[in-house]
Structures are given as C-alpha cells and as structure tokens.
N, C-alpha and C positions, 0 to 999 in steps of 0.2 A: 443016106447022108450020115456022116459021123457026127458025134457030139462036137468035135473040133470045128468042122465046117459049119455046123449049125450056129455055134456060138460066134464064130468070126463073121458069118454072113449077117447075123442079127445086128452086130455092132457096125459092120460095114455099111448097112442100110442107112445109117446116120452120118456116114462119112464118105460121100461120093465126090465131093469137090476136091481136086488135087491140092488146093491151097489149104483146105482144112486138114487134110492128111499131113501135109508138110508141117503145119503148126503143131500138130500132135506129135511129130517126131521129136520135137524139143520139149513141149509142155508136159507130156506124160512122163518121160524120164525125170524131169525136174520134180514132178509131184511124187513119184515113187521114191526118189532120193530124199526129198523133204520128209516124207512119212517115215522112212528108215531112220533119218536123223532124229526126228521128234519122238519117235517111239523107242529110241535107244536108251531113254531114261524113264523110269528108274531101271537100274541093272544090278544083277548079283553076279559077281565073278565066279566063273567055273573053269579055272585054268585059263587057256587062251581065248575062251569064248565068254561073252557077257550074256547072261540070261536076261532077256528084256521083252517087253511087249512087241518090239520090232522083230525080234527073232521068232517069236510065236507066230506073228502074222506072216513073216517071210517063209517059214517052214510050211504053214498052211497053204500059202499060194503056190509054193514049189510043188507040193504034193498034188494040188489041183491041176496045175499045168502038166505035170508028168502023167497024170491020169488021162488027160486029153490027148497027149502026143509025146512020145519019148524024146524025139529029136528037138522039137521046139521047147518042150519042157526042160530039157537039159540046158539049152541056151538061156532060157528064162531063169533057171536056177543059178547059173553063173552070174547073170545080171543082178539078181536079187542079192547074191552073196557079196558082190562088189558094193552095192548100195549099203548093205548092212555093215560091211567093214568100214566104210566111210562114216556111217552113222555112229558106229561104236567109237571110232577115233574122235569124232567131234563131241560125242557125249562125255568123253574123258577130259575135255578142255573146260574152260570157264563157261559159266552159265550164259553170259551175253553172246559169246561166239557160237555156242551150240544152238541157242534159241534164235539168234539172228540169222544164221545159215538156214536153219529149218524153216522158219517162218518166211524168210525172204524168198527161198526157192519155191515154197508152197504158193505164195501169192503170185509170184512171177509166172509159175507154171500154169496156174488157173487163168491168169490174164491172157496168156498165149492161147490157151484152150478156147476161151470165149471169143477171142478174135477169130479163130478158125471157124467157130460156129456162126459167126456173123457172115463170113463168106458162104458158108453152107446154107444159111437161111433156115436152119433147123436146130432144135434144142439138143443138148447132149443126150446120149443114149442112156446114161445112168438115171436120168429123170423119169424114164419109163420102166427101167429095169436096173435095180441097184447092182446087179452082177456086172453091169457095164464098167464099174470101177475096177473090177478084177480082170475083165476081158480087155480093157483098153491097152494095158502094157503088152498083153499077148498079141493083140492086133498089130501093134507097132513092130513087135518082133517078127511076126509073119510077113508084114509088108516089107520090112528090110530084106527078109529072105526072098520074097517074090521079086524084088528089084534085081537080085543077082541070079535069077533063074531057078531058084529052089522051088520044088514041089509045084510045077506048072498045073498039074491036074487039080490040086487043092485050090490053087488060085482061081482057076476057071470055075470050079464048083462054087466057091465063095462069091465070085463076081456075079454068076448067074442067079444064085439064090438072093443075094443082096439087091440086085436089080428088081427082082420079082417082089421082094418085101417092100422096097421103096415105092414101087408103082402102086402097091395095094394099100399103102399107108397114107394117112392124111398128113401133109407137111405143115 
C-alpha cells in the first residue's frame, strides 16, 4: 500500500454513506476557502504575493499533497492557489467583508459537514486523527477524480481497505 492509499482509506472509512460524501463535496471546499480567507490577514506585501499565515499553510499542504502523489498533488495545489488568491483579494477589502466572508463560509461549511455525519452515523475522522483535517480536501479531490474514471486501481485499493477498516472499527 502506498501512503496515499493508506491516508485516503483511513479517511474513507469514516465516509461510506454517499450522502455524507456528497455533503463533503460542498462543505470541505467551503472550509478550505474560509481558512484561506481568514488566514490571509495579517499579510506583508512581497510584489504580487502577500506573505501571510494562509500562504504558509497553503504551501505546507501543497508540499504534503505533492509528496503523496504528483498528479493529485498538482490538482490540489491549483485548488489551494485559487483559494489563496480569493483569500488575498478579500483580505485587501474592508474588515467586515473579509471577516464576514471567512466566518460565514467556515460556519456554513461545518454545518454541512455535520449534516453529512448525521447521515453517516459516525463522528468526523479528524476527531480520531487530526490529520483528517488535511486529508479531507485530498479525499474530495480523489473522489472527484474517481467519478470521472481516474485511477481505478487506486479507487479499488482505497475502497477495499476502507471497508476493512470500517468493519474492524467500533462505530
């Protein structure tokens, strides 16, 4: 097993109900965008890029994702860059707009997440492993790829391992 399939399977074990996965398709991107917005302040201008806590977290996540898988890591890096660009743009606006957008998306994203886990009947993965917060966006990226037929062998490996982990865990 690769580190990628192990990480995805561990997260997938908490996400077997299609309704939960569906809610995560919306909730997780909202939370990532919210974090990028909220962490885009304070910032120090360095040409066209604003050095901020959001950029530091985004770069760290991108490096982690790329270390797990080049293809998926590149897709996630693009997603993170878009979120950081939006965050940087909103951070340059008034405080209420920046804060309202960030907090609003953050709360709405988590409400959607917890609705999904109500369907699942299981707590979120990050409550047992804080790395679930980093793997969640990667899981959604992989799931979107799987939906269009990308990396069938990886999907089969993740599904088999997630089923075994779920069967062996107390719900």
